[in-house]
LOLOVEX-541365 format. One line per 10 residues: their letters; for each residue y, z, x of C-alpha. Coordinates in Angstrom, 3 decimals. Example, Ala and Ser with C-alpha at 12.3 -4.5 7.8 and 13.67 -1.06 7.14 Angstrom:
AS	-4.500 7.800 12.300 | -1.060 7.140 13.670
END
This chain:
MLRLSSLIIL	-37.237 8.911 16.724 | -35.860 7.114 13.747 | -36.713 3.402 13.179 | -34.053 0.879 13.784 | -33.898 0.147 9.966 | -32.875 3.806 9.511 | -30.469 4.119 12.478 | -27.307 6.006 11.732 | -24.026 4.212 12.558 | -21.203 6.722 12.815
LCLSLPARAV	-17.892 4.817 12.705 | -14.234 5.260 12.600 | -12.733 1.836 12.065 | -9.265 0.659 12.522 | -7.144 0.576 9.353 | -7.096 -2.974 7.863 | -3.835 -4.292 6.470 | -5.400 -5.634 3.407 | -7.007 -3.818 0.504 | -10.699 -3.858 -0.142
LDIEVTGAGE	-10.317 -3.228 -3.800 | -8.787 -5.529 -6.321 | -6.685 -3.559 -8.919 | -6.145 -4.247 -12.495 | -3.958 -1.925 -14.648 | -3.995 -1.780 -18.438 | -2.047 0.467 -20.784 | 1.240 2.344 -20.346 | 2.677 5.758 -20.669 | 4.484 6.827 -23.797
HQVPIAIVPF	7.867 6.277 -22.060 | 8.056 4.028 -19.148 | 11.121 4.580 -16.799 | 12.861 1.358 -16.042 | 13.348 1.299 -12.399 | 14.577 -1.306 -9.814 | 13.481 -1.232 -6.057 | 15.859 -3.282 -3.880 | 14.112 -4.875 -0.809 | 14.837 -2.669 2.050
EGEELLDQRI	17.324 -4.044 4.647 | 15.267 -5.006 7.810 | 11.835 -4.693 6.254 | 11.143 -8.364 6.557 | 10.575 -7.827 10.290 | 7.673 -5.377 9.457 | 3.985 -6.483 8.797 | 4.083 -5.040 5.245 | 7.225 -4.537 3.138 | 7.908 -1.001 2.216
SEIVASDLVR	9.677 -1.893 -1.031 | 6.534 -3.831 -2.273 | 4.189 -0.915 -1.404 | 6.372 1.622 -3.251 | 6.673 -0.621 -6.235 | 2.903 -1.187 -6.345 | 2.290 2.592 -6.218 | 4.706 3.354 -9.073 | 3.604 0.484 -11.398 | -0.043 1.547 -11.160
TGLFKLISPS	0.745 4.797 -12.942 | 1.879 3.008 -15.992 | 4.785 5.328 -16.210 | 7.368 2.968 -14.813 | 8.699 -0.401 -15.849 | 9.707 -2.500 -12.844 | 12.985 -4.337 -13.331 | 13.750 -7.200 -10.775 | 16.942 -6.597 -8.790 | 17.517 -10.437 -9.061
DKTPHETSEV	20.114 -11.414 -6.340 | 21.570 -7.950 -6.011 | 20.995 -6.298 -2.616 | 22.810 -3.054 -2.039 | 21.375 -1.061 0.808 | 23.650 1.930 0.847 | 25.133 4.162 -2.056 | 28.717 2.763 -1.306 | 27.412 -0.777 -2.022 | 26.059 -0.040 -5.524
KFADWAKVEA	27.979 -1.131 -8.499 | 26.447 0.892 -11.290 | 27.722 -1.642 -14.002 | 25.194 -4.094 -12.517 | 22.233 -1.738 -13.303 | 22.704 -1.072 -17.048 | 19.060 -2.026 -17.750 | 17.561 0.493 -15.420 | 17.510 4.375 -15.191 | 16.592 4.687 -11.517
LTIGQVIRQP	17.380 2.544 -8.529 | 15.744 2.762 -4.986 | 17.554 1.224 -1.971 | 16.872 1.594 1.694 | 16.994 0.362 5.289 | 14.655 -0.221 8.141 | 16.320 0.316 11.609 | 14.487 -0.447 14.888 | 14.818 2.299 17.510 | 15.150 1.573 21.295
DGRIEIRFRL	11.676 3.140 21.946 | 10.008 0.716 19.544 | 9.742 3.153 16.568 | 11.443 2.547 13.272 | 13.793 4.751 11.284 | 13.264 4.238 7.496 | 16.137 5.478 5.213 | 16.008 5.454 1.336 | 17.896 6.827 -1.614 | 16.946 7.286 -5.230
LDTVKKTDLL	19.944 6.839 -7.633 | 20.385 7.870 -11.339 | 22.122 4.799 -12.643 | 22.850 6.542 -16.020 | 24.690 9.533 -14.541 | 25.861 7.436 -11.523 | 24.653 10.069 -9.041 | 22.297 10.434 -6.102 | 18.874 11.977 -6.953 | 17.208 11.900 -3.578
GQSVTAKKDQ	17.731 10.702 -0.036 | 15.503 10.832 3.061 | 15.214 9.518 6.603 | 11.963 9.141 8.515 | 11.202 7.931 12.003 | 7.680 6.779 12.751 | 5.537 4.185 14.577 | 5.323 0.699 13.017 | 1.657 1.208 12.147 | 2.609 4.115 9.784
VRAIAHRIAD	4.560 1.882 7.487 | 1.990 2.215 4.545 | 1.823 5.981 4.941 | 5.618 6.260 4.877 | 5.771 4.000 1.790 | 3.277 6.222 0.050 | 5.356 9.281 0.800 | 8.479 7.630 -0.414 | 6.551 6.749 -3.627 | 5.352 10.322 -3.958
SIYAKLTGSS	8.855 11.616 -3.591 | 10.243 9.174 -6.299 | 7.361 10.051 -8.650 | 7.923 13.776 -8.284 | 11.682 13.507 -8.797 | 11.353 11.369 -11.928 | 8.241 13.140 -13.516 | 8.338 16.609 -12.255 | 4.733 16.353 -11.012 | 3.454 15.767 -7.452
GVFSTRIAYV	2.604 12.232 -6.523 | -0.902 11.408 -5.152 | -0.188 7.997 -3.536 | -0.661 9.736 -0.009 | -4.090 11.128 -0.908 | -7.404 9.568 -0.115 | -10.650 8.859 -2.025 | -14.225 8.745 -0.879 | -17.132 6.644 -2.315 | -20.343 5.041 -1.399
NRQGKYNRLV	-20.407 1.169 -1.042 | -23.974 -0.216 -1.512 | -25.170 -3.675 -0.454 | -28.879 -4.015 -1.074 | -30.365 -1.167 1.098 | -27.298 -1.045 3.266 | -24.970 2.143 2.331 | -21.539 3.026 3.575 | -19.836 6.353 3.056 | -16.188 5.040 2.762
IADSDGFGEQ	-12.825 6.857 2.887 | -9.832 4.962 1.694 | -6.148 5.364 0.602 | -5.706 5.889 -3.053 | -4.866 2.310 -3.524 | -7.938 0.936 -1.648 | -6.111 0.211 1.592 | -7.020 1.732 4.980 | -10.760 1.736 4.424 | -12.795 3.683 7.098
TLLALNQPIM	-16.567 3.907 7.260 | -17.693 7.377 8.017 | -21.482 6.818 7.865 | -23.710 3.745 7.476 | -27.379 3.812 6.768 | -30.189 1.642 5.580 | -31.069 4.745 3.403 | -29.309 6.251 0.369 | -26.093 8.302 0.756 | -25.010 10.508 -2.219
SPAWSPDGKS	-22.649 13.087 -3.525 | -19.683 13.113 -1.197 | -17.465 16.222 -1.548 | -14.142 16.786 0.123 | -13.364 20.012 1.887 | -10.211 21.660 0.450 | -8.107 20.899 3.623 | -9.163 17.141 3.409 | -10.600 17.270 7.025 | -14.285 17.191 6.253
LAYVSFEQGR	-16.739 15.709 3.913 | -20.074 17.098 2.833 | -22.683 14.662 1.566 | -26.449 14.024 0.866 | -28.123 11.769 3.388 | -31.863 10.359 3.177 | -31.861 9.276 6.879 | -34.844 11.584 7.552 | -36.752 10.143 4.534 | -35.670 12.824 2.097
AMVYAQSLQT	-32.417 14.463 0.793 | -30.578 16.712 3.248 | -27.097 18.014 3.113 | -24.611 17.472 5.996 | -20.871 18.297 6.595 | -18.891 15.980 8.872 | -15.387 16.140 10.518 | -13.231 13.172 9.739 | -11.398 13.571 12.961 | -14.238 14.288 15.453
QRRILLASFP	-17.158 12.716 13.612 | -19.061 15.960 14.434 | -21.739 16.649 11.845 | -23.458 19.970 10.765 | -26.766 20.035 9.000 | -26.258 22.479 6.142 | -29.605 22.208 4.345 | -32.891 20.708 5.353 | -35.245 22.921 3.412 | -38.690 21.601 2.095
GSNSAPAWSP	-38.120 19.576 -1.151 | -34.790 18.387 -2.130 | -31.347 19.351 -0.782 | -28.559 18.031 -2.802 | -25.149 18.243 -4.670 | -22.827 20.017 -2.266 | -19.489 21.465 -3.573 | -16.877 23.424 -1.486 | -15.330 26.513 -2.370 | -11.449 26.494 -2.749
DGQQLALVLT	-11.074 28.499 0.484 | -13.481 26.329 2.478 | -15.570 29.220 3.508 | -18.786 28.221 1.531 | -20.499 25.616 -0.344 | -22.700 25.515 -3.531 | -25.813 23.461 -3.052 | -28.941 22.528 -5.168 | -32.233 23.232 -3.596 | -35.912 22.860 -4.857
HDGNSQIYLV	-37.622 24.841 -2.137 | -38.390 27.697 -4.491 | -39.575 25.402 -7.294 | -37.154 23.701 -9.815 | -33.628 22.680 -8.807 | -31.606 25.822 -8.538 | -27.938 26.694 -7.232 | -27.423 28.390 -3.942 | -24.361 29.348 -1.949 | -24.232 28.831 1.873
RADGTDLRRI	-21.548 29.453 4.462 | -19.717 26.383 5.926 | -21.595 26.772 9.166 | -24.992 26.602 7.247 | -25.855 30.385 7.479 | -26.386 33.025 4.855 | -28.136 31.072 2.188 | -28.083 32.860 -1.201 | -29.623 31.875 -4.459 | -27.561 32.439 -7.577
SFSTTIDTEP	-29.172 30.676 -10.451 | -32.610 31.720 -11.639 | -33.488 29.635 -14.568 | -37.002 28.064 -15.141 | -35.400 24.536 -15.752 | -33.103 22.421 -13.846 | -29.548 23.597 -12.795 | -27.551 21.025 -10.796 | -24.237 19.490 -9.994 | -22.204 22.751 -9.236
TFSPDGRYLL	-18.403 22.785 -8.838 | -16.089 25.730 -8.125 | -13.219 26.766 -10.292 | -9.716 26.550 -8.554 | -9.646 30.397 -8.176 | -13.082 30.299 -6.719 | -14.538 32.844 -9.186 | -16.771 30.608 -11.319 | -19.077 27.558 -11.177 | -19.562 24.857 -13.673
FTSDRGGSAQ	-22.895 23.045 -13.363 | -25.260 20.834 -15.481 | -28.527 22.373 -16.784 | -31.266 21.373 -19.202 | -32.123 24.919 -20.069 | -31.031 24.430 -23.757 | -33.386 21.306 -24.111 | -30.875 18.669 -22.952 | -28.393 18.335 -20.087 | -25.329 20.324 -20.982
IYRMSIKGGE	-22.408 21.891 -19.079 | -22.511 25.752 -18.406 | -20.191 28.224 -16.639 | -21.351 31.027 -14.411 | -19.778 33.567 -12.072 | -20.338 32.898 -8.494 | -22.092 36.268 -8.309 | -24.660 34.859 -10.596 | -25.746 36.423 -13.835 | -25.512 35.048 -17.461
AERLTFEGSN	-24.401 31.539 -17.962 | -22.197 30.292 -20.835 | -22.945 26.996 -22.455 | -19.694 24.972 -22.915 | -20.712 21.576 -24.347 | -22.434 20.968 -27.640 | -21.351 17.421 -28.670 | -23.180 14.349 -27.677 | -26.811 14.140 -26.657 | -26.215 14.843 -22.977
NFSPRFSPDG	-23.307 15.906 -20.740 | -23.187 15.649 -16.991 | -21.112 16.017 -13.765 | -18.309 18.678 -14.610 | -15.201 18.942 -12.595 | -12.452 21.416 -13.062 | -8.834 20.310 -13.661 | -6.574 21.460 -10.790 | -4.920 23.982 -13.058 | -8.298 25.414 -14.185
KSFVFAHFKG	-7.420 24.931 -17.911 | -9.939 22.172 -18.572 | -12.724 20.140 -17.061 | -13.754 16.551 -16.925 | -17.339 15.386 -17.347 | -19.736 12.321 -18.250 | -20.300 12.483 -22.010 | -23.419 10.476 -23.151 | -23.836 9.520 -26.913 | -25.052 6.455 -28.792
GAFYIAVQDF	-26.487 4.846 -25.753 | -23.334 4.785 -23.620 | -21.571 7.060 -21.039 | -17.989 8.132 -21.686 | -15.414 10.088 -19.501 | -14.391 13.103 -21.611 | -12.117 16.234 -21.001 | -12.628 19.561 -22.645 | -10.191 22.281 -22.860 | -11.465 25.852 -22.063
ETKQIQILTP	-9.260 27.608 -24.641 | -9.628 25.340 -27.608 | -12.973 23.852 -26.720 | -11.646 20.602 -27.954 | -13.141 17.449 -26.417 | -10.957 14.223 -25.853 | -12.809 11.012 -25.012 | -10.729 9.100 -22.375 | -12.625 5.904 -21.945 | -14.141 3.166 -24.022
GGWEKKPSFA	-17.783 3.865 -23.011 | -20.382 2.079 -20.954 | -21.733 3.088 -17.656 | -19.057 5.586 -16.742 | -20.094 8.410 -14.361 | -19.058 10.838 -11.624 | -15.518 11.832 -12.703 | -13.054 13.766 -10.569 | -9.431 14.693 -11.106 | -6.605 13.567 -8.840
PNGKLVLFAT	-5.118 16.730 -7.225 | -2.181 16.596 -9.462 | -4.407 16.538 -12.521 | -2.760 13.331 -13.992 | -5.540 10.930 -13.179 | -9.279 10.825 -13.286 | -11.233 8.717 -10.832 | -14.917 7.647 -11.954 | -17.629 5.074 -11.322 | -18.344 2.289 -13.920
EVHGRGILAT	-19.908 -1.062 -14.045 | -18.577 -4.639 -14.873 | -21.152 -7.376 -15.279 | -23.770 -5.035 -13.738 | -21.704 -4.450 -10.497 | -20.527 -0.946 -9.631 | -16.696 -0.492 -9.438 | -14.145 2.214 -9.302 | -11.978 2.993 -12.169 | -9.148 5.592 -13.092
VSSDGRVKQK	-7.947 6.748 -16.336 | -4.783 8.906 -16.988 | -5.507 12.420 -18.361 | -4.100 11.419 -21.764 | -6.274 8.274 -21.811 | -3.345 5.920 -22.077 | -3.404 4.158 -18.669 | -6.617 2.672 -17.262 | -7.180 0.994 -13.777 | -10.165 -0.921 -12.546
MTPQQGDIRE	-10.685 -1.129 -8.801 | -13.225 -3.900 -7.924 | -14.695 -4.059 -4.413 | -14.545 -7.404 -2.663 | -18.135 -6.815 -1.494 | -20.941 -4.471 -2.713 | -21.334 -1.912 -5.431 | -19.454 1.287 -5.519 | -20.995 4.592 -6.509 | -20.388 8.404 -6.094
PTWGPFIN	-16.525 8.440 -6.037 | -14.492 11.548 -5.445 | -10.732 12.133 -5.194 | -9.596 14.104 -2.070 | -6.956 16.862 -1.957 | -3.323 16.807 -1.108 | -2.793 16.483 2.737 | -0.164 18.615 4.173
END
C-alpha cells in the first residue's frame, strides 16, 4: 500500500472562469492586419464577453492590430457603414440571442471593409457554459479566413505544475483558461505526451518510487500501465495512428528505444547503441523517429526508421542538442540547442539543414509545435521560476505565460480536436 504522502489523486475539476496563466506578448508579425471587433449585441448578459475572448486570441498571435470600434455598434451587415471603417481591413460583428430552452444562439459575421463584402458568417447554438469554446472557434474561423492557416485557439496544452514536492499534471486551453488536473502526486511527473486524437495522455510517474509509463483517458480517467520494467521507463511518444508508442527503457542496460502497442503489449527494441538513446518522437507519416543520443560523444539529434537500423546524425552546431519534435508538415524539426552556457529554441530544415535560432537564450527546453506549425511552446525560467512561453515559427512574436502559483515544466501542445 502506498504511503499517504505518495497517494495518487485523480481529478477532473470544473473549468474555472479565470486564467491561471498571466500572458505577456512581445513582437509582431511582418504585416499586422488592422481589425475591429464590435461588442456583440446581448453579450453583456453572459459571464464572459465573446468579443473580448476573440480579440484576446487574435492579439496574442502578433498578426493583428486591434482597432477600437469607439462608439460605432453595428450588429448586422445592413447596419455597417463602410466609410466609418477606413482604418481597418476586417470587421467582426455579432449577436447573442437567448433561446426559450435556456441555451444561447451566437451569430457573427466577418466583413472585408476594403472590398465592402462579407467574408464569413456563422450561427452556433450552445449552452451558456460553452461560451469560451464558441469564442475560440470564432477566433479560429477568423484566423483561418484572414491568414489561410488553421487557428489553434480551440486546442489544449498539457504541462506539469510543481509546488515543492507536490506535482500536478495539468491540461488547459491554449490561453491558460479551463485548467484541469489529471493527476496529482507528491512524487515527480514527467514527459506528458498527447495521443493523436487528443483523448489520452501518456506520461511518466514516480508514484511507485521509480519511473513508470502510464496512458490515461481524459474522459474516463482510466489508466493503463504501459511500462514497469526493472530500471527506468520513460519518454513516451505516440505514433500518428495512435496504435503504438515509442518508449525509453533501461532494463537491458543503457537507455534504449522500444516500441509498444497502445495496450502495453508487443514490446520491441529498435535501437541497439552502446550509449544513451532517448527522447524519441514520430514523424508525421509514422515512418521515422527523431531522438537524442550521445553516441557521437555529445548529446545530438538523430533520425532512424521505426524498423530500426542505421541512424543518421542531423545536428552538428552547438555543444549539445536535445528534445527534437517534428513540425506538423514534416519539413523541419524544433529542438533545444545548447551553446555558450545557455539553452535556445531552434528549428532546423531537413532539406537545407539550416538552423534558425528562435529565442534569446536562457533556460529554454522541451519545445513542441502547435498543430498548425505556426507557434512553438516551450518551458523557460524567469527569476528562477518555471514558466511557459511560445515563439512564432519565424521568431518574430514571443509570449510568456506565467503561472499564478508554482513552477511549470514539461509542456506539450495538443492536437486539433474535431
